[in-house]
PDB file of N, CA, C and O in Angstrom:
ATOM      1  N   MET A   1      -1.338 -10.033 -18.197  1.00  0.00           N
ATOM      2  CA  MET A   1      -0.453 -10.033 -16.480  1.00  0.00           C
ATOM      3  C   MET A   1       0.310 -10.525 -16.822  1.00  0.00           C
ATOM      4  O   MET A   1      -0.153 -10.730 -17.944  1.00  0.00           O
ATOM      5  N   GLN A   2       1.512 -11.106 -16.850  1.00  0.00           N
ATOM      6  CA  GLN A   2       2.167 -11.731 -16.594  1.00  0.00           C
ATOM      7  C   GLN A   2       2.801 -11.457 -15.528  1.00  0.00           C
ATOM      8  O   GLN A   2       3.131 -10.450 -14.903  1.00  0.00           O
ATOM      9  N   VAL A   3       3.004 -13.636 -15.372  1.00  0.00           N
ATOM     10  CA  VAL A   3       3.631 -14.240 -13.699  1.00  0.00           C
ATOM     11  C   VAL A   3       5.017 -14.218 -13.282  1.00  0.00           C
ATOM     12  O   VAL A   3       5.897 -13.807 -14.039  1.00  0.00           O
ATOM     13  N   ALA A   4       5.279 -14.687 -11.989  1.00  0.00           N
ATOM     14  CA  ALA A   4       7.205 -14.655 -11.959  1.00  0.00           C
ATOM     15  C   ALA A   4       6.808 -15.874 -11.137  1.00  0.00           C
ATOM     16  O   ALA A   4       6.070 -15.588 -10.193  1.00  0.00           O
ATOM     17  N   VAL A   5       7.074 -16.989 -11.245  1.00  0.00           N
ATOM     18  CA  VAL A   5       7.021 -18.209 -10.416  1.00  0.00           C
ATOM     19  C   VAL A   5       8.487 -18.482 -10.493  1.00  0.00           C
ATOM     20  O   VAL A   5       9.148 -18.295 -11.515  1.00  0.00           O
ATOM     21  N   SER A   6       9.019 -18.983  -9.240  1.00  0.00           N
ATOM     22  CA  SER A   6       9.812 -20.175  -8.648  1.00  0.00           C
ATOM     23  C   SER A   6       9.058 -20.751  -8.154  1.00  0.00           C
ATOM     24  O   SER A   6       8.065 -20.437  -7.498  1.00  0.00           O
ATOM     25  N   GLY A   7       9.659 -22.035  -8.556  1.00  0.00           N
ATOM     26  CA  GLY A   7       9.400 -23.276  -7.470  1.00  0.00           C
ATOM     27  C   GLY A   7       7.625 -23.738  -7.388  1.00  0.00           C
ATOM     28  O   GLY A   7       7.410 -23.324  -6.249  1.00  0.00           O
ATOM     29  N   ASP A   8       6.812 -24.082  -7.670  1.00  0.00           N
ATOM     30  CA  ASP A   8       5.037 -23.808  -7.459  1.00  0.00           C
ATOM     31  C   ASP A   8       4.919 -22.610  -6.744  1.00  0.00           C
ATOM     32  O   ASP A   8       3.750 -22.690  -6.366  1.00  0.00           O
ATOM     33  N   SER A   9       5.540 -21.101  -6.121  1.00  0.00           N
ATOM     34  CA  SER A   9       4.657 -20.073  -5.982  1.00  0.00           C
ATOM     35  C   SER A   9       5.628 -18.881  -6.664  1.00  0.00           C
ATOM     36  O   SER A   9       6.802 -18.745  -7.008  1.00  0.00           O
ATOM     37  N   ILE A  10       3.817 -17.753  -6.624  1.00  0.00           N
ATOM     38  CA  ILE A  10       4.166 -17.316  -7.356  1.00  0.00           C
ATOM     39  C   ILE A  10       4.683 -16.219  -6.122  1.00  0.00           C
ATOM     40  O   ILE A  10       4.451 -16.063  -4.924  1.00  0.00           O
ATOM     41  N   VAL A  11       5.890 -15.280  -7.630  1.00  0.00           N
ATOM     42  CA  VAL A  11       7.540 -14.568  -6.574  1.00  0.00           C
ATOM     43  C   VAL A  11       7.168 -12.806  -7.107  1.00  0.00           C
ATOM     44  O   VAL A  11       7.966 -11.880  -6.963  1.00  0.00           O
ATOM     45  N   GLY A  12       6.003 -12.698  -7.628  1.00  0.00           N
ATOM     46  CA  GLY A  12       5.571 -11.345  -9.165  1.00  0.00           C
ATOM     47  C   GLY A  12       5.648 -11.326 -10.040  1.00  0.00           C
ATOM     48  O   GLY A  12       6.437 -11.747 -10.886  1.00  0.00           O
ATOM     49  N   SER A  13       3.590 -10.070  -9.953  1.00  0.00           N
ATOM     50  CA  SER A  13       2.999 -10.208 -10.951  1.00  0.00           C
ATOM     51  C   SER A  13       3.344  -9.531 -11.945  1.00  0.00           C
ATOM     52  O   SER A  13       4.574  -9.484 -11.938  1.00  0.00           O
ATOM     53  N   VAL A  14       2.853  -8.874 -12.961  1.00  0.00           N
ATOM     54  CA  VAL A  14       2.363  -6.973 -13.096  1.00  0.00           C
ATOM     55  C   VAL A  14       1.683  -7.371 -14.485  1.00  0.00           C
ATOM     56  O   VAL A  14       1.828  -8.214 -15.371  1.00  0.00           O
ATOM     57  N   LEU A  15       0.692  -6.066 -14.110  1.00  0.00           N
ATOM     58  CA  LEU A  15      -0.713  -6.134 -14.840  1.00  0.00           C
ATOM     59  C   LEU A  15       0.071  -4.506 -15.855  1.00  0.00           C
ATOM     60  O   LEU A  15       0.569  -3.407 -15.612  1.00  0.00           O
ATOM     61  N   GLY A  16      -0.270  -5.331 -16.951  1.00  0.00           N
ATOM     62  CA  GLY A  16      -0.293  -4.087 -18.698  1.00  0.00           C
ATOM     63  C   GLY A  16      -1.450  -4.183 -19.496  1.00  0.00           C
ATOM     64  O   GLY A  16      -2.159  -5.136 -19.819  1.00  0.00           O
ATOM     65  N   THR A  17      -1.488  -2.562 -19.821  1.00  0.00           N
ATOM     66  CA  THR A  17      -2.548  -2.839 -20.414  1.00  0.00           C
ATOM     67  C   THR A  17      -1.899  -1.901 -21.905  1.00  0.00           C
ATOM     68  O   THR A  17      -0.732  -1.517 -21.828  1.00  0.00           O
ATOM     69  N   PHE A  18      -2.334  -1.729 -22.602  1.00  0.00           N
ATOM     70  CA  PHE A  18      -2.071  -0.603 -24.264  1.00  0.00           C
ATOM     71  C   PHE A  18      -4.210  -0.558 -24.735  1.00  0.00           C
ATOM     72  O   PHE A  18      -5.280  -1.167 -24.740  1.00  0.00           O
ATOM     73  N   ASP A  19      -3.635   0.423 -24.972  1.00  0.00           N
ATOM     74  CA  ASP A  19      -5.422   1.535 -24.971  1.00  0.00           C
ATOM     75  C   ASP A  19      -5.427   2.156 -26.720  1.00  0.00           C
ATOM     76  O   ASP A  19      -6.233   2.896 -27.285  1.00  0.00           O
ATOM     77  N   GLY A  20      -3.663   1.223 -27.424  1.00  0.00           N
ATOM     78  CA  GLY A  20      -4.092   1.789 -29.076  1.00  0.00           C
ATOM     79  C   GLY A  20      -2.657   3.067 -28.575  1.00  0.00           C
ATOM     80  O   GLY A  20      -3.633   3.710 -28.189  1.00  0.00           O
ATOM     81  N   ARG A  21      -1.774   3.694 -28.342  1.00  0.00           N
ATOM     82  CA  ARG A  21      -1.699   4.514 -28.409  1.00  0.00           C
ATOM     83  C   ARG A  21      -0.572   4.692 -26.984  1.00  0.00           C
ATOM     84  O   ARG A  21       0.467   5.333 -27.140  1.00  0.00           O
ATOM     85  N   ARG A  22      -0.964   3.958 -25.403  1.00  0.00           N
ATOM     86  CA  ARG A  22       0.470   4.260 -24.983  1.00  0.00           C
ATOM     87  C   ARG A  22      -0.266   2.582 -24.379  1.00  0.00           C
ATOM     88  O   ARG A  22      -1.326   1.966 -24.489  1.00  0.00           O
ATOM     89  N   GLY A  23       1.165   2.399 -23.679  1.00  0.00           N
ATOM     90  CA  GLY A  23       0.857   1.390 -22.611  1.00  0.00           C
ATOM     91  C   GLY A  23       0.741   1.623 -20.981  1.00  0.00           C
ATOM     92  O   GLY A  23       1.209   2.722 -20.682  1.00  0.00           O
ATOM     93  N   TRP A  24       0.343   1.031 -20.078  1.00  0.00           N
ATOM     94  CA  TRP A  24      -0.034   1.696 -18.749  1.00  0.00           C
ATOM     95  C   TRP A  24       0.614   0.293 -17.328  1.00  0.00           C
ATOM     96  O   TRP A  24       0.547  -0.933 -17.421  1.00  0.00           O
ATOM     97  N   VAL A  25       1.072   0.981 -16.388  1.00  0.00           N
ATOM     98  CA  VAL A  25       1.489  -0.120 -15.974  1.00  0.00           C
ATOM     99  C   VAL A  25       0.896  -0.184 -14.755  1.00  0.00           C
ATOM    100  O   VAL A  25       1.396   0.375 -13.780  1.00  0.00           O
ATOM    101  N   SER A  26      -0.574  -1.084 -14.676  1.00  0.00           N
ATOM    102  CA  SER A  26      -0.826  -0.475 -13.655  1.00  0.00           C
ATOM    103  C   SER A  26      -1.227  -1.307 -12.704  1.00  0.00           C
ATOM    104  O   SER A  26      -2.186  -0.856 -12.076  1.00  0.00           O
ATOM    105  N   ARG A  27      -0.631  -2.995 -12.145  1.00  0.00           N
ATOM    106  CA  ARG A  27       0.329  -3.290 -10.632  1.00  0.00           C
ATOM    107  C   ARG A  27       1.512  -3.778 -11.080  1.00  0.00           C
ATOM    108  O   ARG A  27       1.587  -3.883 -12.304  1.00  0.00           O
ATOM    109  N   LEU A  28       2.486  -4.117 -10.425  1.00  0.00           N
ATOM    110  CA  LEU A  28       3.146  -4.177 -10.837  1.00  0.00           C
ATOM    111  C   LEU A  28       3.926  -4.626  -8.860  1.00  0.00           C
ATOM    112  O   LEU A  28       4.376  -3.671  -8.228  1.00  0.00           O
ATOM    113  N   ALA A  29       3.959  -6.290  -8.088  1.00  0.00           N
ATOM    114  CA  ALA A  29       4.594  -6.370  -7.200  1.00  0.00           C
ATOM    115  C   ALA A  29       5.624  -8.003  -7.267  1.00  0.00           C
ATOM    116  O   ALA A  29       5.463  -9.027  -7.930  1.00  0.00           O
ATOM    117  N   THR A  30       6.955  -7.491  -5.971  1.00  0.00           N
ATOM    118  CA  THR A  30       6.863  -9.086  -5.921  1.00  0.00           C
ATOM    119  C   THR A  30       6.484  -9.777  -4.969  1.00  0.00           C
ATOM    120  O   THR A  30       5.274  -9.711  -5.190  1.00  0.00           O
ATOM    121  N   ARG A  31       6.576 -10.418  -4.041  1.00  0.00           N
ATOM    122  CA  ARG A  31       7.315 -10.247  -2.941  1.00  0.00           C
ATOM    123  C   ARG A  31       7.712  -9.741  -3.058  1.00  0.00           C
ATOM    124  O   ARG A  31       8.120  -9.266  -4.118  1.00  0.00           O
ATOM    125  N   PRO A  32       8.083  -9.157  -0.819  1.00  0.00           N
ATOM    126  CA  PRO A  32       7.967  -9.003   0.040  1.00  0.00           C
ATOM    127  C   PRO A  32       9.506  -9.660   0.147  1.00  0.00           C
ATOM    128  O   PRO A  32      10.474  -8.911   0.017  1.00  0.00           O
ATOM    129  N   ASP A  33       9.691 -11.104   0.391  1.00  0.00           N
ATOM    130  CA  ASP A  33      11.542 -11.765   0.744  1.00  0.00           C
ATOM    131  C   ASP A  33      11.451 -11.885  -0.370  1.00  0.00           C
ATOM    132  O   ASP A  33      10.444 -12.590  -0.301  1.00  0.00           O
ATOM    133  N   ARG A  34      11.712 -11.778  -1.887  1.00  0.00           N
ATOM    134  CA  ARG A  34      12.223 -11.507  -3.588  1.00  0.00           C
ATOM    135  C   ARG A  34      12.431 -10.714  -3.627  1.00  0.00           C
ATOM    136  O   ARG A  34      12.836 -10.945  -4.766  1.00  0.00           O
ATOM    137  N   ARG A  35      12.764  -8.992  -3.421  1.00  0.00           N
ATOM    138  CA  ARG A  35      12.746  -8.064  -3.437  1.00  0.00           C
ATOM    139  C   ARG A  35      13.895  -7.431  -3.798  1.00  0.00           C
ATOM    140  O   ARG A  35      14.488  -6.914  -2.851  1.00  0.00           O
ATOM    141  N   ALA A  36      14.454  -7.295  -4.995  1.00  0.00           N
ATOM    142  CA  ALA A  36      15.762  -6.590  -5.302  1.00  0.00           C
ATOM    143  C   ALA A  36      16.735  -8.029  -5.792  1.00  0.00           C
ATOM    144  O   ALA A  36      17.880  -8.362  -5.485  1.00  0.00           O
ATOM    145  N   GLU A  37      15.827  -8.591  -6.570  1.00  0.00           N
ATOM    146  CA  GLU A  37      16.576 -10.418  -7.024  1.00  0.00           C
ATOM    147  C   GLU A  37      16.451  -9.662  -8.767  1.00  0.00           C
ATOM    148  O   GLU A  37      17.348  -9.907  -9.574  1.00  0.00           O
ATOM    149  N   GLY A  38      15.240  -8.752  -9.163  1.00  0.00           N
ATOM    150  CA  GLY A  38      15.404  -8.614 -10.663  1.00  0.00           C
ATOM    151  C   GLY A  38      13.891  -9.060 -11.120  1.00  0.00           C
ATOM    152  O   GLY A  38      13.573  -9.247 -12.294  1.00  0.00           O
ATOM    153  N   ILE A  39      13.063  -9.190 -10.058  1.00  0.00           N
ATOM    154  CA  ILE A  39      11.942  -9.978 -10.717  1.00  0.00           C
ATOM    155  C   ILE A  39      11.328  -8.560 -11.285  1.00  0.00           C
ATOM    156  O   ILE A  39      10.831  -8.596 -12.411  1.00  0.00           O
ATOM    157  N   GLY A  40      11.334  -7.563 -10.711  1.00  0.00           N
ATOM    158  CA  GLY A  40       9.527  -6.456 -10.660  1.00  0.00           C
ATOM    159  C   GLY A  40      10.441  -5.676 -12.047  1.00  0.00           C
ATOM    160  O   GLY A  40      10.118  -4.858 -12.908  1.00  0.00           O
ATOM    161  N   SER A  41      11.612  -6.359 -11.746  1.00  0.00           N
ATOM    162  CA  SER A  41      12.086  -5.294 -13.512  1.00  0.00           C
ATOM    163  C   SER A  41      12.462  -6.007 -15.017  1.00  0.00           C
ATOM    164  O   SER A  41      12.661  -5.615 -16.167  1.00  0.00           O
ATOM    165  N   ALA A  42      12.428  -7.410 -14.217  1.00  0.00           N
ATOM    166  CA  ALA A  42      12.048  -8.325 -15.770  1.00  0.00           C
ATOM    167  C   ALA A  42      10.171  -8.050 -15.753  1.00  0.00           C
ATOM    168  O   ALA A  42       9.893  -8.006 -16.952  1.00  0.00           O
ATOM    169  N   LEU A  43       9.440  -7.944 -15.307  1.00  0.00           N
ATOM    170  CA  LEU A  43       8.061  -8.492 -15.311  1.00  0.00           C
ATOM    171  C   LEU A  43       7.685  -6.700 -16.132  1.00  0.00           C
ATOM    172  O   LEU A  43       7.094  -6.403 -17.170  1.00  0.00           O
ATOM    173  N   LEU A  44       8.338  -5.885 -15.100  1.00  0.00           N
ATOM    174  CA  LEU A  44       8.124  -4.606 -15.760  1.00  0.00           C
ATOM    175  C   LEU A  44       8.734  -5.061 -18.225  1.00  0.00           C
ATOM    176  O   LEU A  44       8.178  -5.129 -19.321  1.00  0.00           O
ATOM    177  N   GLN A  45       9.686  -5.154 -17.801  1.00  0.00           N
ATOM    178  CA  GLN A  45      10.441  -4.848 -19.018  1.00  0.00           C
ATOM    179  C   GLN A  45       9.796  -6.047 -20.190  1.00  0.00           C
ATOM    180  O   GLN A  45       9.729  -5.750 -21.383  1.00  0.00           O
ATOM    181  N   ALA A  46       9.377  -7.319 -19.707  1.00  0.00           N
ATOM    182  CA  ALA A  46       7.351  -7.673 -20.433  1.00  0.00           C
ATOM    183  C   ALA A  46       7.119  -6.990 -20.938  1.00  0.00           C
ATOM    184  O   ALA A  46       7.304  -6.942 -22.154  1.00  0.00           O
ATOM    185  N   VAL A  47       6.581  -6.092 -20.236  1.00  0.00           N
ATOM    186  CA  VAL A  47       4.594  -5.111 -20.388  1.00  0.00           C
ATOM    187  C   VAL A  47       5.695  -4.705 -21.646  1.00  0.00           C
ATOM    188  O   VAL A  47       5.721  -5.266 -22.741  1.00  0.00           O
ATOM    189  N   GLU A  48       6.709  -3.448 -21.154  1.00  0.00           N
ATOM    190  CA  GLU A  48       7.452  -2.554 -22.722  1.00  0.00           C
ATOM    191  C   GLU A  48       7.698  -2.977 -23.425  1.00  0.00           C
ATOM    192  O   GLU A  48       7.151  -2.335 -24.321  1.00  0.00           O
ATOM    193  N   ASP A  49       8.232  -3.763 -23.877  1.00  0.00           N
ATOM    194  CA  ASP A  49       7.555  -4.924 -24.949  1.00  0.00           C
ATOM    195  C   ASP A  49       6.834  -5.179 -25.226  1.00  0.00           C
ATOM    196  O   ASP A  49       6.682  -4.981 -26.431  1.00  0.00           O
ATOM    197  N   GLY A  50       5.660  -5.857 -24.490  1.00  0.00           N
ATOM    198  CA  GLY A  50       4.222  -6.539 -25.688  1.00  0.00           C
ATOM    199  C   GLY A  50       4.178  -4.678 -25.789  1.00  0.00           C
ATOM    200  O   GLY A  50       4.485  -4.381 -26.944  1.00  0.00           O
ATOM    201  N   VAL A  51       3.929  -3.552 -25.046  1.00  0.00           N
ATOM    202  CA  VAL A  51       4.062  -2.244 -25.607  1.00  0.00           C
ATOM    203  C   VAL A  51       4.369  -2.056 -26.770  1.00  0.00           C
ATOM    204  O   VAL A  51       3.482  -1.991 -27.621  1.00  0.00           O
ATOM    205  N   ARG A  52       5.067  -1.987 -26.946  1.00  0.00           N
ATOM    206  CA  ARG A  52       6.706  -1.750 -28.582  1.00  0.00           C
ATOM    207  C   ARG A  52       6.357  -3.158 -29.198  1.00  0.00           C
ATOM    208  O   ARG A  52       7.264  -3.388 -29.997  1.00  0.00           O
ATOM    209  N   ALA A  53       5.453  -4.223 -29.199  1.00  0.00           N
ATOM    210  CA  ALA A  53       5.519  -5.913 -29.903  1.00  0.00           C
ATOM    211  C   ALA A  53       3.736  -4.715 -31.013  1.00  0.00           C
ATOM    212  O   ALA A  53       3.592  -4.614 -32.231  1.00  0.00           O
ATOM    213  N   LEU A  54       2.699  -4.027 -29.739  1.00  0.00           N
ATOM    214  CA  LEU A  54       2.537  -3.480 -30.492  1.00  0.00           C
ATOM    215  C   LEU A  54       1.943  -2.382 -31.332  1.00  0.00           C
ATOM    216  O   LEU A  54       0.819  -2.041 -31.700  1.00  0.00           O
ATOM    217  N   GLY A  55       3.057  -2.020 -31.460  1.00  0.00           N
ATOM    218  CA  GLY A  55       3.419  -0.177 -32.425  1.00  0.00           C
ATOM    219  C   GLY A  55       3.630   0.694 -31.251  1.00  0.00           C
ATOM    220  O   GLY A  55       4.432   1.584 -31.535  1.00  0.00           O
ATOM    221  N   GLY A  56       3.178   0.765 -29.969  1.00  0.00           N
ATOM    222  CA  GLY A  56       3.037   1.435 -28.562  1.00  0.00           C
ATOM    223  C   GLY A  56       4.068   2.083 -28.802  1.00  0.00           C
ATOM    224  O   GLY A  56       4.591   1.500 -29.751  1.00  0.00           O
ATOM    225  N   ARG A  57       5.003   3.390 -28.367  1.00  0.00           N
ATOM    226  CA  ARG A  57       5.827   3.709 -28.058  1.00  0.00           C
ATOM    227  C   ARG A  57       6.253   4.395 -26.880  1.00  0.00           C
ATOM    228  O   ARG A  57       7.343   4.964 -26.814  1.00  0.00           O
ATOM    229  N   ARG A  58       5.257   4.348 -25.763  1.00  0.00           N
ATOM    230  CA  ARG A  58       5.239   4.699 -24.438  1.00  0.00           C
ATOM    231  C   ARG A  58       4.202   3.635 -23.373  1.00  0.00           C
ATOM    232  O   ARG A  58       3.261   2.876 -23.603  1.00  0.00           O
ATOM    233  N   VAL A  59       4.877   4.015 -22.248  1.00  0.00           N
ATOM    234  CA  VAL A  59       4.604   3.562 -21.617  1.00  0.00           C
ATOM    235  C   VAL A  59       4.696   4.709 -20.143  1.00  0.00           C
ATOM    236  O   VAL A  59       5.710   5.357 -19.886  1.00  0.00           O
ATOM    237  N   ASN A  60       3.318   4.760 -19.252  1.00  0.00           N
ATOM    238  CA  ASN A  60       2.857   5.495 -18.321  1.00  0.00           C
ATOM    239  C   ASN A  60       2.808   4.094 -16.847  1.00  0.00           C
ATOM    240  O   ASN A  60       2.960   2.873 -16.860  1.00  0.00           O
ATOM    241  N   LEU A  61       2.617   4.767 -16.120  1.00  0.00           N
ATOM    242  CA  LEU A  61       2.587   4.370 -14.695  1.00  0.00           C
ATOM    243  C   LEU A  61       2.055   5.833 -13.850  1.00  0.00           C
ATOM    244  O   LEU A  61       2.151   7.031 -14.115  1.00  0.00           O
ATOM    245  N   LEU A  62       1.471   5.073 -12.738  1.00  0.00           N
ATOM    246  CA  LEU A  62       0.849   5.935 -11.993  1.00  0.00           C
ATOM    247  C   LEU A  62       1.770   5.361  -9.982  1.00  0.00           C
ATOM    248  O   LEU A  62       1.806   4.166  -9.687  1.00  0.00           O
ATOM    249  N   ILE A  63       2.123   6.027  -9.372  1.00  0.00           N
ATOM    250  CA  ILE A  63       2.505   5.525  -8.181  1.00  0.00           C
ATOM    251  C   ILE A  63       1.604   6.326  -7.134  1.00  0.00           C
ATOM    252  O   ILE A  63       0.978   7.250  -7.653  1.00  0.00           O
ATOM    253  N   ASP A  64       1.359   6.104  -5.357  1.00  0.00           N
ATOM    254  CA  ASP A  64       0.520   6.523  -4.160  1.00  0.00           C
ATOM    255  C   ASP A  64       1.991   7.578  -4.096  1.00  0.00           C
ATOM    256  O   ASP A  64       3.181   7.270  -4.162  1.00  0.00           O
ATOM    257  N   ALA A  65       1.175   9.191  -3.906  1.00  0.00           N
ATOM    258  CA  ALA A  65       1.945  10.040  -3.180  1.00  0.00           C
ATOM    259  C   ALA A  65       2.635   9.118  -1.813  1.00  0.00           C
ATOM    260  O   ALA A  65       3.835   9.391  -1.793  1.00  0.00           O
ATOM    261  N   GLU A  66       2.383   8.394  -0.980  1.00  0.00           N
ATOM    262  CA  GLU A  66       2.377   7.098   0.159  1.00  0.00           C
ATOM    263  C   GLU A  66       3.654   6.259  -0.779  1.00  0.00           C
ATOM    264  O   GLU A  66       4.764   6.030  -0.298  1.00  0.00           O
ATOM    265  N   ASP A  67       3.332   5.953  -1.885  1.00  0.00           N
ATOM    266  CA  ASP A  67       5.156   5.092  -2.308  1.00  0.00           C
ATOM    267  C   ASP A  67       5.993   6.273  -2.724  1.00  0.00           C
ATOM    268  O   ASP A  67       7.054   5.736  -3.042  1.00  0.00           O
ATOM    269  N   TYR A  68       6.144   7.644  -2.919  1.00  0.00           N
ATOM    270  CA  TYR A  68       7.033   8.020  -3.134  1.00  0.00           C
ATOM    271  C   TYR A  68       8.083   7.404  -3.474  1.00  0.00           C
ATOM    272  O   TYR A  68       8.382   7.472  -4.666  1.00  0.00           O
ATOM    273  N   PRO A  69       9.112   6.488  -2.402  1.00  0.00           N
ATOM    274  CA  PRO A  69       9.995   5.467  -2.069  1.00  0.00           C
ATOM    275  C   PRO A  69      10.220   5.600  -3.870  1.00  0.00           C
ATOM    276  O   PRO A  69      11.160   6.291  -4.263  1.00  0.00           O
ATOM    277  N   LEU A  70       9.391   4.966  -4.804  1.00  0.00           N
ATOM    278  CA  LEU A  70       9.386   4.200  -5.675  1.00  0.00           C
ATOM    279  C   LEU A  70       9.750   4.682  -7.055  1.00  0.00           C
ATOM    280  O   LEU A  70      10.009   4.157  -8.137  1.00  0.00           O
ATOM    281  N   VAL A  71       9.671   5.764  -6.621  1.00  0.00           N
ATOM    282  CA  VAL A  71       9.904   7.304  -7.605  1.00  0.00           C
ATOM    283  C   VAL A  71      11.636   7.032  -7.824  1.00  0.00           C
ATOM    284  O   VAL A  71      12.057   6.853  -8.967  1.00  0.00           O
ATOM    285  N   ASP A  72      11.992   7.027  -7.378  1.00  0.00           N
ATOM    286  CA  ASP A  72      14.586   5.878  -7.910  1.00  0.00           C
ATOM    287  C   ASP A  72      13.567   4.362  -8.589  1.00  0.00           C
ATOM    288  O   ASP A  72      13.076   4.223  -9.709  1.00  0.00           O
ATOM    289  N   TYR A  73      13.543   3.490  -7.485  1.00  0.00           N
ATOM    290  CA  TYR A  73      13.345   2.948  -8.691  1.00  0.00           C
ATOM    291  C   TYR A  73      12.640   2.777  -9.721  1.00  0.00           C
ATOM    292  O   TYR A  73      12.934   1.644 -10.100  1.00  0.00           O
ATOM    293  N   TYR A  74      11.736   3.287 -10.551  1.00  0.00           N
ATOM    294  CA  TYR A  74      11.085   3.669 -11.404  1.00  0.00           C
ATOM    295  C   TYR A  74      11.745   4.781 -11.852  1.00  0.00           C
ATOM    296  O   TYR A  74      11.011   5.335 -12.670  1.00  0.00           O
ATOM    297  N   GLY A  75      13.105   5.572 -11.671  1.00  0.00           N
ATOM    298  CA  GLY A  75      13.984   6.188 -12.805  1.00  0.00           C
ATOM    299  C   GLY A  75      15.267   5.698 -12.806  1.00  0.00           C
ATOM    300  O   GLY A  75      16.117   6.391 -13.365  1.00  0.00           O
ATOM    301  N   ALA A  76      15.626   4.567 -12.263  1.00  0.00           N
ATOM    302  CA  ALA A  76      16.760   3.733 -12.817  1.00  0.00           C
ATOM    303  C   ALA A  76      16.225   2.678 -14.206  1.00  0.00           C
ATOM    304  O   ALA A  76      16.887   2.370 -15.197  1.00  0.00           O
ATOM    305  N   HIS A  77      14.840   2.292 -13.863  1.00  0.00           N
ATOM    306  CA  HIS A  77      14.245   2.082 -15.594  1.00  0.00           C
ATOM    307  C   HIS A  77      13.781   2.815 -16.566  1.00  0.00           C
ATOM    308  O   HIS A  77      13.058   2.529 -17.520  1.00  0.00           O
ATOM    309  N   GLY A  78      14.439   4.131 -16.113  1.00  0.00           N
ATOM    310  CA  GLY A  78      14.322   5.079 -17.507  1.00  0.00           C
ATOM    311  C   GLY A  78      13.157   6.236 -17.013  1.00  0.00           C
ATOM    312  O   GLY A  78      13.451   7.418 -17.192  1.00  0.00           O
ATOM    313  N   TYR A  79      12.247   6.005 -16.584  1.00  0.00           N
ATOM    314  CA  TYR A  79      10.701   6.283 -16.026  1.00  0.00           C
ATOM    315  C   TYR A  79      11.430   7.528 -15.799  1.00  0.00           C
ATOM    316  O   TYR A  79      12.660   7.573 -15.767  1.00  0.00           O
ATOM    317  N   ALA A  80      10.374   8.928 -15.581  1.00  0.00           N
ATOM    318  CA  ALA A  80      10.786  10.363 -15.479  1.00  0.00           C
ATOM    319  C   ALA A  80       9.183  10.902 -14.931  1.00  0.00           C
ATOM    320  O   ALA A  80       8.152  10.788 -15.593  1.00  0.00           O
ATOM    321  N   ALA A  81       9.286  11.457 -13.666  1.00  0.00           N
ATOM    322  CA  ALA A  81       7.793  12.159 -12.839  1.00  0.00           C
ATOM    323  C   ALA A  81       7.748  13.291 -13.853  1.00  0.00           C
ATOM    324  O   ALA A  81       8.641  14.106 -14.086  1.00  0.00           O
ATOM    325  N   GLU A  82       6.577  13.195 -14.399  1.00  0.00           N
ATOM    326  CA  GLU A  82       5.994  14.594 -15.305  1.00  0.00           C
ATOM    327  C   GLU A  82       4.494  15.292 -14.385  1.00  0.00           C
ATOM    328  O   GLU A  82       3.776  14.744 -13.548  1.00  0.00           O
ATOM    329  N   ASP A  83       4.454  16.379 -14.838  1.00  0.00           N
ATOM    330  CA  ASP A  83       3.665  17.848 -14.245  1.00  0.00           C
ATOM    331  C   ASP A  83       2.068  17.290 -15.009  1.00  0.00           C
ATOM    332  O   ASP A  83       1.636  18.009 -15.909  1.00  0.00           O
ATOM    333  N   LEU A  84       1.425  16.299 -14.705  1.00  0.00           N
ATOM    334  CA  LEU A  84      -0.161  16.267 -14.845  1.00  0.00           C
ATOM    335  C   LEU A  84      -0.956  16.621 -13.662  1.00  0.00           C
ATOM    336  O   LEU A  84      -0.440  17.224 -12.721  1.00  0.00           O
ATOM    337  N   ILE A  85      -2.707  16.124 -13.673  1.00  0.00           N
ATOM    338  CA  ILE A  85      -4.048  16.254 -13.203  1.00  0.00           C
ATOM    339  C   ILE A  85      -4.478  15.570 -12.981  1.00  0.00           C
ATOM    340  O   ILE A  85      -5.407  15.266 -13.730  1.00  0.00           O
ATOM    341  N   PHE A  86      -4.183  14.569 -11.595  1.00  0.00           N
ATOM    342  CA  PHE A  86      -5.298  13.434 -11.920  1.00  0.00           C
ATOM    343  C   PHE A  86      -6.670  13.305 -11.177  1.00  0.00           C
ATOM    344  O   PHE A  86      -6.618  12.738 -10.086  1.00  0.00           O
ATOM    345  N   LEU A  87      -7.376  13.562 -11.427  1.00  0.00           N
ATOM    346  CA  LEU A  87      -8.957  13.707 -10.996  1.00  0.00           C
ATOM    347  C   LEU A  87      -9.465  12.168 -11.345  1.00  0.00           C
ATOM    348  O   LEU A  87      -9.170  11.345 -12.212  1.00  0.00           O
ATOM    349  N   ALA A  88     -10.348  12.204 -10.263  1.00  0.00           N
ATOM    350  CA  ALA A  88     -11.203  10.725 -10.162  1.00  0.00           C
ATOM    351  C   ALA A  88     -12.425  11.719  -8.905  1.00  0.00           C
ATOM    352  O   ALA A  88     -12.381  12.701  -8.164  1.00  0.00           O
ATOM    353  N   LYS A  89     -13.268  10.792  -9.281  1.00  0.00           N
ATOM    354  CA  LYS A  89     -14.369  10.587  -8.318  1.00  0.00           C
ATOM    355  C   LYS A  89     -14.924   9.650  -7.664  1.00  0.00           C
ATOM    356  O   LYS A  89     -15.078   8.576  -8.245  1.00  0.00           O
ATOM    357  N   GLU A  90     -15.448   9.821  -6.049  1.00  0.00           N
ATOM    358  CA  GLU A  90     -15.420   9.145  -5.049  1.00  0.00           C
ATOM    359  C   GLU A  90     -17.119   8.406  -5.209  1.00  0.00           C
ATOM    360  O   GLU A  90     -18.071   8.922  -4.625  1.00  0.00           O
ATOM    361  N   LEU A  91     -17.253   7.307  -5.974  1.00  0.00           N
ATOM    362  CA  LEU A  91     -18.908   6.771  -5.960  1.00  0.00           C
ATOM    363  C   LEU A  91     -19.741   6.257  -4.825  1.00  0.00           C
ATOM    364  O   LEU A  91     -20.910   5.923  -5.019  1.00  0.00           O
TER     365      LEU A  91
END
């Protein structure tokens, strides 16, 4: 996990993991009033750099269908949609 701080406030955070083959961005968030300042981009880059340093060559992420506008955001950072099947089980 990495956080972005401005003064005494957290303005963004990212949770990234690495499973030995690929990285995952599990959560990326910036404070709504601080969006479009490059905070999210810097946090995303930090995950990519960390995965690369560990020998990973791929970073994956998932978005909810209701957040479809994020496709453009991540596309601007080099991510592309793939045909995948996501499975889940309610417990």
